[in-house]
Each structure stands twice: as structure tokens, then as C-alpha cells.
mmCIF file of the C-alpha atoms, coordinates in Angstrom:
data_MODEL
# 
_entry.id   MODEL 
# 
loop_
_atom_site.group_PDB 
_atom_site.id 
_atom_site.type_symbol 
_atom_site.label_atom_id 
_atom_site.label_alt_id 
_atom_site.label_comp_id 
_atom_site.label_asym_id 
_atom_site.label_entity_id 
_atom_site.label_seq_id 
_atom_site.pdbx_PDB_ins_code 
_atom_site.Cartn_x 
_atom_site.Cartn_y 
_atom_site.Cartn_z 
_atom_site.occupancy 
_atom_site.B_iso_or_equiv 
_atom_site.pdbx_formal_charge 
_atom_site.auth_seq_id 
_atom_site.auth_comp_id 
_atom_site.auth_asym_id 
_atom_site.auth_atom_id 
_atom_site.pdbx_PDB_model_num 
ATOM 1  C CA . UNK A 1 1  ? 18.314  25.086  15.702  1.00 0.00 ? 1  UNK A CA 1 
ATOM 2  C CA . UNK A 1 2  ? 15.617  22.670  14.413  1.00 0.00 ? 2  UNK A CA 1 
ATOM 3  C CA . UNK A 1 3  ? 13.255  21.143  16.925  1.00 0.00 ? 3  UNK A CA 1 
ATOM 4  C CA . UNK A 1 4  ? 12.581  17.445  17.222  1.00 0.00 ? 4  UNK A CA 1 
ATOM 5  C CA . UNK A 1 5  ? 8.867   16.723  17.212  1.00 0.00 ? 5  UNK A CA 1 
ATOM 6  C CA . UNK A 1 6  ? 7.625   13.503  18.788  1.00 0.00 ? 6  UNK A CA 1 
ATOM 7  C CA . UNK A 1 7  ? 5.591   11.245  16.563  1.00 0.00 ? 7  UNK A CA 1 
ATOM 8  C CA . UNK A 1 8  ? 1.972   11.008  17.657  1.00 0.00 ? 8  UNK A CA 1 
ATOM 9  C CA . UNK A 1 9  ? -0.506  8.205   17.089  1.00 0.00 ? 9  UNK A CA 1 
ATOM 10 C CA . UNK A 1 10 ? -3.275  9.278   14.712  1.00 0.00 ? 10 UNK A CA 1 
ATOM 11 C CA . UNK A 1 11 ? -6.919  8.732   15.448  1.00 0.00 ? 11 UNK A CA 1 
ATOM 12 C CA . UNK A 1 12 ? -8.036  6.065   12.916  1.00 0.00 ? 12 UNK A CA 1 
ATOM 13 C CA . UNK A 1 13 ? -11.100 8.163   12.064  1.00 0.00 ? 13 UNK A CA 1 
ATOM 14 C CA . UNK A 1 14 ? -8.891  10.771  10.338  1.00 0.00 ? 14 UNK A CA 1 
ATOM 15 C CA . UNK A 1 15 ? -7.213  8.216   8.049   1.00 0.00 ? 15 UNK A CA 1 
ATOM 16 C CA . UNK A 1 16 ? -9.084  7.948   4.734   1.00 0.00 ? 16 UNK A CA 1 
ATOM 17 C CA . UNK A 1 17 ? -10.040 4.463   3.519   1.00 0.00 ? 17 UNK A CA 1 
ATOM 18 C CA . UNK A 1 18 ? -7.874  2.773   0.899   1.00 0.00 ? 18 UNK A CA 1 
ATOM 19 C CA . UNK A 1 19 ? -8.899  3.520   -2.672  1.00 0.00 ? 19 UNK A CA 1 
ATOM 20 C CA . UNK A 1 20 ? -8.071  0.526   -4.904  1.00 0.00 ? 20 UNK A CA 1 
ATOM 21 C CA . UNK A 1 21 ? -8.814  2.570   -8.032  1.00 0.00 ? 21 UNK A CA 1 
ATOM 22 C CA . UNK A 1 22 ? -5.599  4.576   -7.594  1.00 0.00 ? 22 UNK A CA 1 
ATOM 23 C CA . UNK A 1 23 ? -3.294  1.536   -7.514  1.00 0.00 ? 23 UNK A CA 1 
ATOM 24 C CA . UNK A 1 24 ? -0.903  1.878   -10.443 1.00 0.00 ? 24 UNK A CA 1 
ATOM 25 C CA . UNK A 1 25 ? 2.200   -0.192  -11.072 1.00 0.00 ? 25 UNK A CA 1 
ATOM 26 C CA . UNK A 1 26 ? 4.972   0.289   -13.599 1.00 0.00 ? 26 UNK A CA 1 
ATOM 27 C CA . UNK A 1 27 ? 5.742   -2.603  -15.937 1.00 0.00 ? 27 UNK A CA 1 
ATOM 28 C CA . UNK A 1 28 ? 8.877   -3.336  -13.909 1.00 0.00 ? 28 UNK A CA 1 
ATOM 29 C CA . UNK A 1 29 ? 6.952   -3.332  -10.600 1.00 0.00 ? 29 UNK A CA 1 
ATOM 30 C CA . UNK A 1 30 ? 4.201   -5.516  -12.068 1.00 0.00 ? 30 UNK A CA 1 
ATOM 31 C CA . UNK A 1 31 ? 6.738   -8.039  -13.447 1.00 0.00 ? 31 UNK A CA 1 
ATOM 32 C CA . UNK A 1 32 ? 8.514   -8.244  -10.077 1.00 0.00 ? 32 UNK A CA 1 
ATOM 33 C CA . UNK A 1 33 ? 5.286   -8.702  -8.128  1.00 0.00 ? 33 UNK A CA 1 
ATOM 34 C CA . UNK A 1 34 ? 3.981   -11.293 -10.606 1.00 0.00 ? 34 UNK A CA 1 
ATOM 35 C CA . UNK A 1 35 ? 7.226   -13.249 -10.172 1.00 0.00 ? 35 UNK A CA 1 
ATOM 36 C CA . UNK A 1 36 ? 7.170   -13.070 -6.372  1.00 0.00 ? 36 UNK A CA 1 
ATOM 37 C CA . UNK A 1 37 ? 3.474   -13.128 -5.414  1.00 0.00 ? 37 UNK A CA 1 
ATOM 38 C CA . UNK A 1 38 ? 1.137   -14.341 -8.154  1.00 0.00 ? 38 UNK A CA 1 
ATOM 39 C CA . UNK A 1 39 ? 0.697   -14.278 -11.929 1.00 0.00 ? 39 UNK A CA 1 
ATOM 40 C CA . UNK A 1 40 ? -2.996  -13.480 -11.444 1.00 0.00 ? 40 UNK A CA 1 
ATOM 41 C CA . UNK A 1 41 ? -3.708  -9.721  -11.548 1.00 0.00 ? 41 UNK A CA 1 
ATOM 42 C CA . UNK A 1 42 ? -6.719  -9.986  -9.218  1.00 0.00 ? 42 UNK A CA 1 
ATOM 43 C CA . UNK A 1 43 ? -4.772  -12.021 -6.639  1.00 0.00 ? 43 UNK A CA 1 
ATOM 44 C CA . UNK A 1 44 ? -1.896  -9.553  -6.869  1.00 0.00 ? 44 UNK A CA 1 
ATOM 45 C CA . UNK A 1 45 ? -4.181  -6.562  -6.311  1.00 0.00 ? 45 UNK A CA 1 
ATOM 46 C CA . UNK A 1 46 ? -5.903  -8.303  -3.388  1.00 0.00 ? 46 UNK A CA 1 
ATOM 47 C CA . UNK A 1 47 ? -2.536  -9.050  -1.750  1.00 0.00 ? 47 UNK A CA 1 
ATOM 48 C CA . UNK A 1 48 ? -1.311  -5.445  -2.182  1.00 0.00 ? 48 UNK A CA 1 
ATOM 49 C CA . UNK A 1 49 ? -4.507  -4.013  -0.695  1.00 0.00 ? 49 UNK A CA 1 
ATOM 50 C CA . UNK A 1 50 ? -4.399  -6.514  2.175   1.00 0.00 ? 50 UNK A CA 1 
ATOM 51 C CA . UNK A 1 51 ? -0.841  -5.508  3.082   1.00 0.00 ? 51 UNK A CA 1 
ATOM 52 C CA . UNK A 1 52 ? -1.700  -1.802  2.803   1.00 0.00 ? 52 UNK A CA 1 
ATOM 53 C CA . UNK A 1 53 ? -4.694  -2.231  5.101   1.00 0.00 ? 53 UNK A CA 1 
ATOM 54 C CA . UNK A 1 54 ? -2.463  -3.792  7.768   1.00 0.00 ? 54 UNK A CA 1 
ATOM 55 C CA . UNK A 1 55 ? 0.153   -1.032  7.509   1.00 0.00 ? 55 UNK A CA 1 
# 
């Protein structure tokens, strides 16, 4: 029978920093985000990275 493992809180020092150079969006994702957040690519990238940093 499988065991249930409790989720543990990670030490923030083991979480690597965000790397904005690996952000890639499909055309469909980019179109959706442009329509809902901003038409400006730099503003869109800044918003995505800001949300990721909070997560």
C-alpha cells in the first residue's frame, strides 16, 4: 500500500533564483497574456516574474 508523505516547508536557501532568460511563451499564451495584462512585452515579462517570485 502506498504511503502518504507529509509536505514539508523548504528552506529558501535551497530554492534557486528565478532565471528570466528561460521564460518562453507560445504564440497562444503570449496573445492571451497581451490581451489580459499588457501589450508591452517588457511589462508582461516583469509581471510574470513578479508573480513567480511571490509564488
